[in-house]
C-alpha beads as a LAMMPS data file, in Angstrom:
LAMMPS data file: protein, C-alpha beads

471 atoms
470 bonds

1 atom types
1 bond types

-500.0 500.0 xlo xhi
-500.0 500.0 ylo yhi
-500.0 500.0 zlo zhi

Masses

1 110.0

Atoms # bond

1 1 1 382.075 -412.480 348.568
2 1 1 378.392 -413.346 348.674
3 1 1 376.012 -412.114 351.349
4 1 1 375.260 -414.545 354.166
5 1 1 371.651 -414.895 352.987
6 1 1 372.884 -416.004 349.529
7 1 1 375.296 -418.510 351.080
8 1 1 372.449 -419.901 353.193
9 1 1 370.322 -420.272 350.044
10 1 1 373.107 -422.259 348.309
11 1 1 373.506 -424.520 351.385
12 1 1 369.740 -425.145 351.489
13 1 1 369.540 -426.026 347.789
14 1 1 372.507 -428.384 348.137
15 1 1 371.753 -430.132 351.433
16 1 1 367.951 -429.973 351.717
17 1 1 366.860 -429.983 348.063
18 1 1 369.638 -432.190 346.718
19 1 1 370.527 -429.865 343.840
20 1 1 373.690 -430.551 341.869
21 1 1 376.363 -427.889 341.594
22 1 1 375.446 -427.276 337.943
23 1 1 371.763 -426.856 338.790
24 1 1 372.559 -424.425 341.611
25 1 1 374.810 -422.482 339.227
26 1 1 372.047 -422.207 336.611
27 1 1 369.292 -421.499 339.119
28 1 1 371.108 -418.637 340.841
29 1 1 373.065 -417.432 337.837
30 1 1 376.445 -417.574 339.550
31 1 1 379.857 -418.970 338.645
32 1 1 380.202 -422.749 338.942
33 1 1 383.312 -422.499 341.152
34 1 1 381.467 -420.050 343.450
35 1 1 378.552 -422.465 343.753
36 1 1 380.976 -425.331 344.514
37 1 1 382.828 -423.326 347.125
38 1 1 379.793 -422.276 349.150
39 1 1 377.838 -425.531 348.657
40 1 1 380.455 -428.052 349.809
41 1 1 383.088 -426.128 351.756
42 1 1 382.741 -425.011 355.353
43 1 1 382.406 -421.247 355.866
44 1 1 384.265 -420.607 359.099
45 1 1 384.428 -417.118 360.652
46 1 1 387.713 -415.321 360.098
47 1 1 389.193 -412.343 361.881
48 1 1 389.019 -409.116 359.899
49 1 1 391.994 -407.659 361.743
50 1 1 395.017 -407.960 359.502
51 1 1 398.640 -407.584 360.399
52 1 1 400.575 -404.876 358.649
53 1 1 402.567 -406.052 355.675
54 1 1 405.221 -404.514 353.510
55 1 1 408.921 -403.861 353.594
56 1 1 408.686 -401.209 356.325
57 1 1 407.096 -403.736 358.701
58 1 1 408.496 -407.062 357.629
59 1 1 412.075 -405.866 357.151
60 1 1 414.417 -403.761 359.262
61 1 1 413.543 -400.396 357.688
62 1 1 410.588 -399.581 359.872
63 1 1 412.554 -400.212 363.039
64 1 1 415.388 -397.999 361.796
65 1 1 413.044 -395.101 360.985
66 1 1 411.321 -395.485 364.372
67 1 1 414.675 -395.185 366.172
68 1 1 415.526 -392.075 364.182
69 1 1 412.141 -390.489 364.958
70 1 1 412.557 -391.176 368.672
71 1 1 415.992 -389.543 368.580
72 1 1 414.791 -386.491 366.688
73 1 1 411.818 -386.039 369.004
74 1 1 414.167 -384.959 371.793
75 1 1 415.515 -382.099 369.680
76 1 1 414.013 -378.744 368.779
77 1 1 411.785 -378.841 365.756
78 1 1 414.163 -376.904 363.539
79 1 1 416.934 -379.457 364.274
80 1 1 414.856 -382.507 363.337
81 1 1 415.390 -384.311 360.044
82 1 1 412.763 -383.873 357.360
83 1 1 411.030 -386.787 355.683
84 1 1 413.137 -386.285 352.604
85 1 1 416.333 -386.379 354.654
86 1 1 415.216 -389.588 356.397
87 1 1 414.495 -391.111 352.993
88 1 1 417.969 -390.208 351.688
89 1 1 419.584 -391.687 354.806
90 1 1 417.648 -394.926 354.252
91 1 1 418.794 -395.054 350.630
92 1 1 422.361 -394.776 351.901
93 1 1 421.732 -397.997 353.835
94 1 1 420.445 -399.816 350.759
95 1 1 416.690 -399.081 350.983
96 1 1 414.950 -399.899 347.650
97 1 1 411.465 -398.564 348.453
98 1 1 409.836 -395.302 347.402
99 1 1 409.695 -391.936 349.122
100 1 1 405.898 -392.262 349.435
101 1 1 406.293 -395.540 351.364
102 1 1 408.499 -393.783 353.917
103 1 1 406.046 -390.867 354.211
104 1 1 403.123 -393.200 354.901
105 1 1 405.077 -395.010 357.584
106 1 1 406.155 -391.760 359.293
107 1 1 402.573 -390.426 359.242
108 1 1 401.239 -393.603 360.863
109 1 1 404.039 -393.564 363.425
110 1 1 403.348 -389.938 364.422
111 1 1 399.617 -390.607 364.848
112 1 1 400.246 -393.573 367.117
113 1 1 403.082 -392.025 369.165
114 1 1 401.771 -388.505 369.788
115 1 1 401.185 -388.549 373.537
116 1 1 400.322 -384.862 373.776
117 1 1 397.542 -384.792 371.176
118 1 1 394.422 -386.913 371.251
119 1 1 392.028 -386.621 368.317
120 1 1 389.150 -387.898 370.439
121 1 1 386.661 -385.517 372.050
122 1 1 385.683 -385.345 375.690
123 1 1 381.986 -385.422 376.505
124 1 1 381.235 -382.011 377.982
125 1 1 379.735 -381.652 381.438
126 1 1 377.663 -378.486 381.667
127 1 1 377.595 -376.975 385.160
128 1 1 374.303 -375.491 386.390
129 1 1 373.657 -371.797 385.775
130 1 1 375.729 -371.707 382.579
131 1 1 373.806 -370.361 379.568
132 1 1 374.317 -370.052 375.824
133 1 1 372.829 -367.259 373.692
134 1 1 372.235 -366.882 369.961
135 1 1 369.910 -365.257 367.422
136 1 1 367.638 -367.112 365.012
137 1 1 365.752 -365.585 362.078
138 1 1 362.033 -366.487 362.082
139 1 1 359.033 -365.411 360.011
140 1 1 355.763 -363.991 361.360
141 1 1 352.736 -362.236 359.856
142 1 1 351.760 -358.740 360.991
143 1 1 348.967 -356.645 359.462
144 1 1 348.635 -359.138 356.615
145 1 1 352.302 -359.053 355.604
146 1 1 355.368 -361.159 356.325
147 1 1 357.855 -359.825 358.879
148 1 1 361.324 -361.257 359.545
149 1 1 361.823 -361.281 363.287
150 1 1 365.109 -361.975 365.057
151 1 1 364.473 -364.335 367.967
152 1 1 367.067 -364.142 370.750
153 1 1 367.307 -367.585 372.350
154 1 1 368.948 -368.447 375.663
155 1 1 369.375 -372.085 376.676
156 1 1 370.714 -373.739 379.817
157 1 1 372.478 -376.964 378.706
158 1 1 372.431 -378.494 382.195
159 1 1 368.627 -378.776 382.213
160 1 1 368.037 -378.144 378.475
161 1 1 365.493 -375.426 379.268
162 1 1 365.099 -372.556 376.814
163 1 1 363.807 -368.990 376.727
164 1 1 363.174 -366.808 373.677
165 1 1 362.402 -363.167 372.865
166 1 1 361.403 -361.943 369.357
167 1 1 363.063 -358.679 368.329
168 1 1 363.024 -356.502 365.190
169 1 1 366.812 -356.379 364.755
170 1 1 370.143 -357.700 366.044
171 1 1 371.627 -354.334 366.958
172 1 1 373.000 -353.452 370.375
173 1 1 369.785 -351.992 371.767
174 1 1 367.744 -355.075 370.789
175 1 1 370.415 -357.479 372.041
176 1 1 370.720 -355.923 375.492
177 1 1 366.964 -355.415 375.801
178 1 1 366.442 -359.071 374.836
179 1 1 368.977 -360.290 377.413
180 1 1 367.226 -358.200 380.057
181 1 1 363.885 -359.853 379.229
182 1 1 365.481 -363.317 379.195
183 1 1 366.927 -362.738 382.669
184 1 1 363.489 -361.696 383.914
185 1 1 361.898 -364.790 382.376
186 1 1 364.553 -366.986 384.020
187 1 1 363.973 -365.377 387.390
188 1 1 367.708 -364.783 387.763
189 1 1 371.000 -364.220 385.975
190 1 1 373.213 -367.076 384.697
191 1 1 376.700 -367.110 386.182
192 1 1 378.309 -367.534 382.757
193 1 1 377.035 -366.843 379.238
194 1 1 378.612 -368.290 376.104
195 1 1 378.125 -366.231 372.941
196 1 1 379.521 -366.175 369.441
197 1 1 381.107 -363.083 367.921
198 1 1 377.953 -360.954 367.950
199 1 1 378.694 -357.418 366.790
200 1 1 376.690 -355.802 369.660
201 1 1 378.903 -357.583 372.197
202 1 1 382.278 -358.216 370.520
203 1 1 384.303 -355.470 368.862
204 1 1 387.363 -357.609 368.129
205 1 1 387.294 -361.380 367.649
206 1 1 389.677 -363.769 369.342
207 1 1 392.977 -364.453 367.589
208 1 1 395.902 -366.794 368.238
209 1 1 397.577 -364.136 370.351
210 1 1 394.808 -362.378 372.308
211 1 1 391.327 -362.884 373.663
212 1 1 388.195 -361.345 372.175
213 1 1 387.494 -357.725 373.127
214 1 1 383.991 -356.751 374.223
215 1 1 382.189 -353.482 373.492
216 1 1 382.017 -350.913 376.277
217 1 1 378.210 -350.983 376.347
218 1 1 378.171 -354.763 376.793
219 1 1 380.831 -354.631 379.523
220 1 1 378.764 -352.038 381.394
221 1 1 375.674 -354.262 381.056
222 1 1 377.714 -357.274 382.212
223 1 1 379.022 -355.442 385.278
224 1 1 375.493 -354.470 386.311
225 1 1 374.176 -358.051 386.185
226 1 1 377.390 -359.737 387.340
227 1 1 377.713 -362.607 384.852
228 1 1 380.881 -363.878 383.172
229 1 1 381.231 -364.081 379.387
230 1 1 382.874 -366.721 377.242
231 1 1 383.257 -365.883 373.545
232 1 1 383.445 -368.764 371.071
233 1 1 386.192 -369.060 368.512
234 1 1 385.397 -367.648 365.064
235 1 1 383.380 -370.000 362.852
236 1 1 382.925 -372.471 365.715
237 1 1 379.190 -372.777 366.214
238 1 1 379.639 -376.260 367.711
239 1 1 381.101 -374.611 370.814
240 1 1 377.573 -373.490 371.692
241 1 1 375.799 -376.448 370.180
242 1 1 373.005 -376.551 372.754
243 1 1 371.617 -373.145 371.826
244 1 1 372.165 -373.858 368.121
245 1 1 369.908 -376.886 368.505
246 1 1 367.459 -374.896 370.623
247 1 1 367.103 -372.250 367.891
248 1 1 366.224 -374.991 365.411
249 1 1 363.845 -376.626 367.901
250 1 1 361.953 -373.349 368.403
251 1 1 361.854 -372.678 364.662
252 1 1 360.426 -376.089 363.736
253 1 1 358.025 -376.390 366.672
254 1 1 356.687 -372.844 367.097
255 1 1 357.422 -371.087 363.760
256 1 1 356.913 -373.860 361.208
257 1 1 353.712 -372.025 360.260
258 1 1 354.283 -368.280 360.527
259 1 1 352.306 -367.096 363.591
260 1 1 350.197 -363.949 363.503
261 1 1 351.861 -361.186 365.526
262 1 1 349.902 -358.205 366.788
263 1 1 352.884 -356.833 368.730
264 1 1 356.312 -357.948 369.872
265 1 1 355.169 -357.867 373.494
266 1 1 352.245 -360.206 372.775
267 1 1 354.414 -362.636 370.777
268 1 1 357.008 -362.616 373.569
269 1 1 354.373 -363.655 376.098
270 1 1 353.017 -366.343 373.756
271 1 1 356.500 -367.808 373.305
272 1 1 357.126 -367.691 377.058
273 1 1 353.971 -369.707 377.765
274 1 1 354.716 -372.216 374.984
275 1 1 358.276 -372.821 376.175
276 1 1 357.069 -373.142 379.753
277 1 1 354.656 -375.901 378.706
278 1 1 357.444 -377.508 376.646
279 1 1 359.354 -378.303 379.852
280 1 1 356.890 -381.090 380.572
281 1 1 358.960 -383.666 378.716
282 1 1 361.935 -385.897 379.413
283 1 1 365.491 -384.641 379.065
284 1 1 367.071 -386.241 375.996
285 1 1 369.818 -387.864 378.085
286 1 1 369.111 -387.644 381.822
287 1 1 365.734 -389.428 381.794
288 1 1 364.204 -386.761 384.035
289 1 1 361.595 -384.084 383.395
290 1 1 363.090 -380.815 382.134
291 1 1 360.844 -378.914 384.542
292 1 1 362.318 -380.786 387.527
293 1 1 365.889 -380.262 386.304
294 1 1 365.215 -376.544 385.820
295 1 1 363.751 -376.192 389.324
296 1 1 367.048 -377.542 390.633
297 1 1 369.245 -375.464 388.333
298 1 1 367.582 -372.087 388.903
299 1 1 368.672 -372.172 392.559
300 1 1 372.207 -371.581 391.243
301 1 1 371.273 -368.393 389.359
302 1 1 372.474 -364.995 390.479
303 1 1 369.814 -362.689 391.899
304 1 1 368.384 -359.992 389.648
305 1 1 369.625 -356.482 390.480
306 1 1 367.206 -354.345 392.470
307 1 1 367.825 -351.320 390.229
308 1 1 366.441 -351.416 386.700
309 1 1 368.988 -351.135 383.890
310 1 1 367.864 -348.687 381.158
311 1 1 368.572 -349.872 377.616
312 1 1 369.206 -346.978 375.238
313 1 1 371.867 -345.533 372.975
314 1 1 372.631 -341.923 372.069
315 1 1 374.287 -341.054 368.780
316 1 1 375.075 -337.785 367.063
317 1 1 373.688 -337.288 363.549
318 1 1 374.200 -334.683 360.846
319 1 1 371.242 -333.062 359.084
320 1 1 370.960 -332.110 355.414
321 1 1 369.273 -328.955 354.092
322 1 1 365.986 -330.818 353.657
323 1 1 365.620 -331.421 357.434
324 1 1 366.603 -335.071 356.964
325 1 1 368.882 -337.294 359.047
326 1 1 369.811 -340.923 358.456
327 1 1 368.781 -343.608 360.960
328 1 1 368.888 -347.366 360.329
329 1 1 369.902 -346.709 356.710
330 1 1 366.746 -344.611 356.240
331 1 1 366.385 -340.846 355.764
332 1 1 363.919 -339.403 358.284
333 1 1 362.319 -335.972 357.956
334 1 1 362.667 -334.056 361.225
335 1 1 360.961 -330.636 361.458
336 1 1 363.360 -327.731 362.176
337 1 1 366.349 -330.077 362.309
338 1 1 368.276 -328.000 359.741
339 1 1 368.254 -325.101 362.223
340 1 1 370.948 -326.916 364.217
341 1 1 374.473 -327.941 363.182
342 1 1 373.685 -331.482 364.378
343 1 1 371.113 -333.389 366.426
344 1 1 371.087 -336.385 368.754
345 1 1 369.185 -339.624 368.365
346 1 1 368.171 -341.329 371.598
347 1 1 367.515 -344.921 370.544
348 1 1 365.700 -347.761 372.257
349 1 1 364.959 -351.175 370.761
350 1 1 361.696 -350.045 369.141
351 1 1 361.571 -346.214 368.958
352 1 1 363.712 -343.098 368.722
353 1 1 363.734 -339.487 369.809
354 1 1 365.376 -336.772 367.738
355 1 1 366.743 -334.212 370.195
356 1 1 368.295 -330.814 369.530
357 1 1 371.608 -329.797 371.171
358 1 1 369.483 -327.751 373.606
359 1 1 367.524 -330.825 374.714
360 1 1 364.336 -330.082 372.758
361 1 1 362.551 -333.181 371.422
362 1 1 362.042 -332.524 367.706
363 1 1 360.470 -335.866 366.789
364 1 1 359.518 -339.120 368.468
365 1 1 358.494 -342.195 366.491
366 1 1 359.037 -345.913 365.926
367 1 1 362.351 -346.922 364.412
368 1 1 362.270 -347.466 360.630
369 1 1 362.818 -351.225 360.830
370 1 1 359.598 -351.606 362.851
371 1 1 357.626 -351.103 359.615
372 1 1 359.809 -353.319 357.428
373 1 1 357.552 -355.982 355.874
374 1 1 357.213 -358.297 352.877
375 1 1 353.946 -358.719 351.021
376 1 1 352.249 -362.118 351.100
377 1 1 352.011 -363.409 347.492
378 1 1 348.222 -363.494 347.523
379 1 1 347.781 -363.758 343.734
380 1 1 349.841 -366.973 343.600
381 1 1 348.016 -368.353 346.639
382 1 1 344.579 -367.525 345.227
383 1 1 345.416 -369.167 341.903
384 1 1 346.204 -372.382 343.779
385 1 1 342.944 -372.060 345.730
386 1 1 340.961 -371.568 342.498
387 1 1 342.223 -374.946 341.276
388 1 1 341.331 -376.559 344.621
389 1 1 338.705 -374.422 346.394
390 1 1 338.105 -377.200 348.914
391 1 1 341.494 -376.612 350.607
392 1 1 340.871 -372.957 351.533
393 1 1 339.697 -373.617 355.140
394 1 1 342.693 -375.902 355.722
395 1 1 345.379 -373.778 354.080
396 1 1 348.189 -372.355 356.194
397 1 1 347.451 -368.949 354.661
398 1 1 343.725 -368.878 355.492
399 1 1 344.285 -367.391 358.951
400 1 1 346.166 -364.450 357.386
401 1 1 343.109 -363.292 355.431
402 1 1 341.519 -360.074 356.749
403 1 1 338.132 -360.568 358.390
404 1 1 335.675 -359.488 355.681
405 1 1 337.520 -361.276 352.874
406 1 1 337.801 -364.421 354.972
407 1 1 334.049 -364.458 355.785
408 1 1 333.256 -363.794 352.145
409 1 1 335.194 -366.883 351.039
410 1 1 334.068 -369.267 353.785
411 1 1 330.921 -370.536 352.044
412 1 1 330.020 -374.208 351.815
413 1 1 329.114 -374.133 348.128
414 1 1 332.406 -374.793 346.296
415 1 1 331.085 -373.354 343.024
416 1 1 330.260 -370.069 344.749
417 1 1 333.598 -370.136 346.587
418 1 1 335.478 -370.536 343.310
419 1 1 333.569 -367.613 341.779
420 1 1 334.432 -365.448 344.757
421 1 1 338.079 -366.487 344.585
422 1 1 338.147 -365.421 340.940
423 1 1 336.551 -362.119 341.889
424 1 1 339.142 -361.399 344.620
425 1 1 342.101 -362.398 342.457
426 1 1 340.950 -359.954 339.777
427 1 1 340.867 -357.198 342.385
428 1 1 344.372 -358.121 343.589
429 1 1 345.760 -357.054 340.221
430 1 1 345.030 -353.396 341.062
431 1 1 344.500 -353.437 344.867
432 1 1 346.366 -354.870 347.822
433 1 1 344.603 -357.156 350.307
434 1 1 344.392 -354.529 353.022
435 1 1 342.661 -352.059 350.725
436 1 1 340.257 -354.745 349.484
437 1 1 339.241 -355.422 353.073
438 1 1 338.886 -351.743 353.953
439 1 1 336.843 -350.891 350.826
440 1 1 335.184 -354.283 350.677
441 1 1 331.559 -353.217 350.161
442 1 1 332.378 -350.671 347.445
443 1 1 334.694 -352.985 345.536
444 1 1 332.570 -356.115 345.682
445 1 1 329.152 -354.543 345.129
446 1 1 330.564 -352.385 342.334
447 1 1 331.327 -355.405 340.138
448 1 1 327.673 -356.233 339.377
449 1 1 324.299 -355.041 340.540
450 1 1 323.848 -357.828 343.073
451 1 1 326.224 -360.694 342.321
452 1 1 325.072 -363.195 344.935
453 1 1 321.763 -361.810 346.069
454 1 1 323.191 -360.230 349.231
455 1 1 322.475 -356.874 350.788
456 1 1 326.069 -355.646 351.300
457 1 1 324.971 -352.889 353.669
458 1 1 323.929 -355.632 356.071
459 1 1 326.925 -357.865 355.389
460 1 1 328.631 -357.358 358.738
461 1 1 325.505 -358.476 360.551
462 1 1 325.581 -361.731 358.560
463 1 1 329.180 -362.505 359.532
464 1 1 329.814 -365.123 362.249
465 1 1 329.668 -363.667 365.750
466 1 1 332.554 -365.308 367.636
467 1 1 333.212 -362.418 369.955
468 1 1 336.232 -361.168 368.008
469 1 1 336.660 -358.341 365.512
470 1 1 338.178 -359.993 362.443
471 1 1 338.097 -356.903 360.260

Bonds

1 1 1 2
2 1 2 3
3 1 3 4
4 1 4 5
5 1 5 6
6 1 6 7
7 1 7 8
8 1 8 9
9 1 9 10
10 1 10 11
11 1 11 12
12 1 12 13
13 1 13 14
14 1 14 15
15 1 15 16
16 1 16 17
17 1 17 18
18 1 18 19
19 1 19 20
20 1 20 21
21 1 21 22
22 1 22 23
23 1 23 24
24 1 24 25
25 1 25 26
26 1 26 27
27 1 27 28
28 1 28 29
29 1 29 30
30 1 30 31
31 1 31 32
32 1 32 33
33 1 33 34
34 1 34 35
35 1 35 36
36 1 36 37
37 1 37 38
38 1 38 39
39 1 39 40
40 1 40 41
41 1 41 42
42 1 42 43
43 1 43 44
44 1 44 45
45 1 45 46
46 1 46 47
47 1 47 48
48 1 48 49
49 1 49 50
50 1 50 51
51 1 51 52
52 1 52 53
53 1 53 54
54 1 54 55
55 1 55 56
56 1 56 57
57 1 57 58
58 1 58 59
59 1 59 60
60 1 60 61
61 1 61 62
62 1 62 63
63 1 63 64
64 1 64 65
65 1 65 66
66 1 66 67
67 1 67 68
68 1 68 69
69 1 69 70
70 1 70 71
71 1 71 72
72 1 72 73
73 1 73 74
74 1 74 75
75 1 75 76
76 1 76 77
77 1 77 78
78 1 78 79
79 1 79 80
80 1 80 81
81 1 81 82
82 1 82 83
83 1 83 84
84 1 84 85
85 1 85 86
86 1 86 87
87 1 87 88
88 1 88 89
89 1 89 90
90 1 90 91
91 1 91 92
92 1 92 93
93 1 93 94
94 1 94 95
95 1 95 96
96 1 96 97
97 1 97 98
98 1 98 99
99 1 99 100
100 1 100 101
101 1 101 102
102 1 102 103
103 1 103 104
104 1 104 105
105 1 105 106
106 1 106 107
107 1 107 108
108 1 108 109
109 1 109 110
110 1 110 111
111 1 111 112
112 1 112 113
113 1 113 114
114 1 114 115
115 1 115 116
116 1 116 117
117 1 117 118
118 1 118 119
119 1 119 120
120 1 120 121
121 1 121 122
122 1 122 123
123 1 123 124
124 1 124 125
125 1 125 126
126 1 126 127
127 1 127 128
128 1 128 129
129 1 129 130
130 1 130 131
131 1 131 132
132 1 132 133
133 1 133 134
134 1 134 135
135 1 135 136
136 1 136 137
137 1 137 138
138 1 138 139
139 1 139 140
140 1 140 141
141 1 141 142
142 1 142 143
143 1 143 144
144 1 144 145
145 1 145 146
146 1 146 147
147 1 147 148
148 1 148 149
149 1 149 150
150 1 150 151
151 1 151 152
152 1 152 153
153 1 153 154
154 1 154 155
155 1 155 156
156 1 156 157
157 1 157 158
158 1 158 159
159 1 159 160
160 1 160 161
161 1 161 162
162 1 162 163
163 1 163 164
164 1 164 165
165 1 165 166
166 1 166 167
167 1 167 168
168 1 168 169
169 1 169 170
170 1 170 171
171 1 171 172
172 1 172 173
173 1 173 174
174 1 174 175
175 1 175 176
176 1 176 177
177 1 177 178
178 1 178 179
179 1 179 180
180 1 180 181
181 1 181 182
182 1 182 183
183 1 183 184
184 1 184 185
185 1 185 186
186 1 186 187
187 1 187 188
188 1 188 189
189 1 189 190
190 1 190 191
191 1 191 192
192 1 192 193
193 1 193 194
194 1 194 195
195 1 195 196
196 1 196 197
197 1 197 198
198 1 198 199
199 1 199 200
200 1 200 201
201 1 201 202
202 1 202 203
203 1 203 204
204 1 204 205
205 1 205 206
206 1 206 207
207 1 207 208
208 1 208 209
209 1 209 210
210 1 210 211
211 1 211 212
212 1 212 213
213 1 213 214
214 1 214 215
215 1 215 216
216 1 216 217
217 1 217 218
218 1 218 219
219 1 219 220
220 1 220 221
221 1 221 222
222 1 222 223
223 1 223 224
224 1 224 225
225 1 225 226
226 1 226 227
227 1 227 228
228 1 228 229
229 1 229 230
230 1 230 231
231 1 231 232
232 1 232 233
233 1 233 234
234 1 234 235
235 1 235 236
236 1 236 237
237 1 237 238
238 1 238 239
239 1 239 240
240 1 240 241
241 1 241 242
242 1 242 243
243 1 243 244
244 1 244 245
245 1 245 246
246 1 246 247
247 1 247 248
248 1 248 249
249 1 249 250
250 1 250 251
251 1 251 252
252 1 252 253
253 1 253 254
254 1 254 255
255 1 255 256
256 1 256 257
257 1 257 258
258 1 258 259
259 1 259 260
260 1 260 261
261 1 261 262
262 1 262 263
263 1 263 264
264 1 264 265
265 1 265 266
266 1 266 267
267 1 267 268
268 1 268 269
269 1 269 270
270 1 270 271
271 1 271 272
272 1 272 273
273 1 273 274
274 1 274 275
275 1 275 276
276 1 276 277
277 1 277 278
278 1 278 279
279 1 279 280
280 1 280 281
281 1 281 282
282 1 282 283
283 1 283 284
284 1 284 285
285 1 285 286
286 1 286 287
287 1 287 288
288 1 288 289
289 1 289 290
290 1 290 291
291 1 291 292
292 1 292 293
293 1 293 294
294 1 294 295
295 1 295 296
296 1 296 297
297 1 297 298
298 1 298 299
299 1 299 300
300 1 300 301
301 1 301 302
302 1 302 303
303 1 303 304
304 1 304 305
305 1 305 306
306 1 306 307
307 1 307 308
308 1 308 309
309 1 309 310
310 1 310 311
311 1 311 312
312 1 312 313
313 1 313 314
314 1 314 315
315 1 315 316
316 1 316 317
317 1 317 318
318 1 318 319
319 1 319 320
320 1 320 321
321 1 321 322
322 1 322 323
323 1 323 324
324 1 324 325
325 1 325 326
326 1 326 327
327 1 327 328
328 1 328 329
329 1 329 330
330 1 330 331
331 1 331 332
332 1 332 333
333 1 333 334
334 1 334 335
335 1 335 336
336 1 336 337
337 1 337 338
338 1 338 339
339 1 339 340
340 1 340 341
341 1 341 342
342 1 342 343
343 1 343 344
344 1 344 345
345 1 345 346
346 1 346 347
347 1 347 348
348 1 348 349
349 1 349 350
350 1 350 351
351 1 351 352
352 1 352 353
353 1 353 354
354 1 354 355
355 1 355 356
356 1 356 357
357 1 357 358
358 1 358 359
359 1 359 360
360 1 360 361
361 1 361 362
362 1 362 363
363 1 363 364
364 1 364 365
365 1 365 366
366 1 366 367
367 1 367 368
368 1 368 369
369 1 369 370
370 1 370 371
371 1 371 372
372 1 372 373
373 1 373 374
374 1 374 375
375 1 375 376
376 1 376 377
377 1 377 378
378 1 378 379
379 1 379 380
380 1 380 381
381 1 381 382
382 1 382 383
383 1 383 384
384 1 384 385
385 1 385 386
386 1 386 387
387 1 387 388
388 1 388 389
389 1 389 390
390 1 390 391
391 1 391 392
392 1 392 393
393 1 393 394
394 1 394 395
395 1 395 396
396 1 396 397
397 1 397 398
398 1 398 399
399 1 399 400
400 1 400 401
401 1 401 402
402 1 402 403
403 1 403 404
404 1 404 405
405 1 405 406
406 1 406 407
407 1 407 408
408 1 408 409
409 1 409 410
410 1 410 411
411 1 411 412
412 1 412 413
413 1 413 414
414 1 414 415
415 1 415 416
416 1 416 417
417 1 417 418
418 1 418 419
419 1 419 420
420 1 420 421
421 1 421 422
422 1 422 423
423 1 423 424
424 1 424 425
425 1 425 426
426 1 426 427
427 1 427 428
428 1 428 429
429 1 429 430
430 1 430 431
431 1 431 432
432 1 432 433
433 1 433 434
434 1 434 435
435 1 435 436
436 1 436 437
437 1 437 438
438 1 438 439
439 1 439 440
440 1 440 441
441 1 441 442
442 1 442 443
443 1 443 444
444 1 444 445
445 1 445 446
446 1 446 447
447 1 447 448
448 1 448 449
449 1 449 450
450 1 450 451
451 1 451 452
452 1 452 453
453 1 453 454
454 1 454 455
455 1 455 456
456 1 456 457
457 1 457 458
458 1 458 459
459 1 459 460
460 1 460 461
461 1 461 462
462 1 462 463
463 1 463 464
464 1 464 465
465 1 465 466
466 1 466 467
467 1 467 468
468 1 468 469
469 1 469 470
470 1 470 471
């Protein structure tokens, strides 16, 4: 069948231009009978709904099978006839059709007569003070290197407001510490929290026969704050779709370009301010400002407890003969630890204390994952900049350059900039970017006697004075 625009073209050529059928056929390159049909015959609208056809509908067989299915439905499942048995019974009555025809009819009948099961979905109504929580992996830059940070996001579907806390890991200490911060940012505690099967909170997932079992530490935390917990089914992220979307929204709006992080506390405050400003927009469905909806919803929150809840974990660890104990999959040297049969680790989200059985603190430091980083591929980036030195000030990586290197490259003369890029990329073969910045004067001035006519001892005084220390 031709498109309506093609049919209209044929009608126009025939009625307005006076073309013959043969000329229309040659002009449009279509079959002569097709041209005749659409040029001279009326094209009346026809219903697309078609009645069922076939021997099961047009003859008595469909009615017979329907009666049998109604009868069997009253019996226990193990007493009902199978499809094959129904087919054999039909053949005994003279049925000439195939087994597949009977199966198709029974399948259609069951779909249209199942009163207990509806394949449609109900649109969910989210009550106020019900939250959803999930982690999202984001990328930041700290000390000139990439860091994968785990952002704990809490959303309230009723108002579509969101809160987020960046954390170094997804372990129990980080999870509970993050929830504590999210409650403080909300100004209260949600009455119910929906989570997936997070290891810090769920020790046994839900099955067909029993509900999910929560960890003791999470139950203790829950009892202190007074909220209820609803655990999603395994592999059912759609059951907390609001927070899933909120994680993506935060990633693409606030982490599309990896932000520079000086500390987790500073990044947490930055995210809090950004998400607070983000409430000044319309709700996607309710046609009201998110800020106004949140001001109404937060009245339903539970009050924060007056007593602070300490977030820590104590674990026993064995020590080898080299005074080493394993923490976060990393061997840590602890002075005098081998003098004891075992030691204790007192863990918080960001640091640890190694404690002897007598209570003596043997070592206190940041947890190993706090220093876990990935190098920025500066050589690849610089090679791209050498081909296009004009893009350096506009590159997403320019703000990650350490202060002295950045000032050195930010010259207006593109020829000079390209020469300096070549000079830095040669140094990157044997030095990392941090070392180049720290030993900048020695490394740069050591290449030639005076490469660009500058007095390197006075270089810092020539750098832009914007009130910030970029080195």
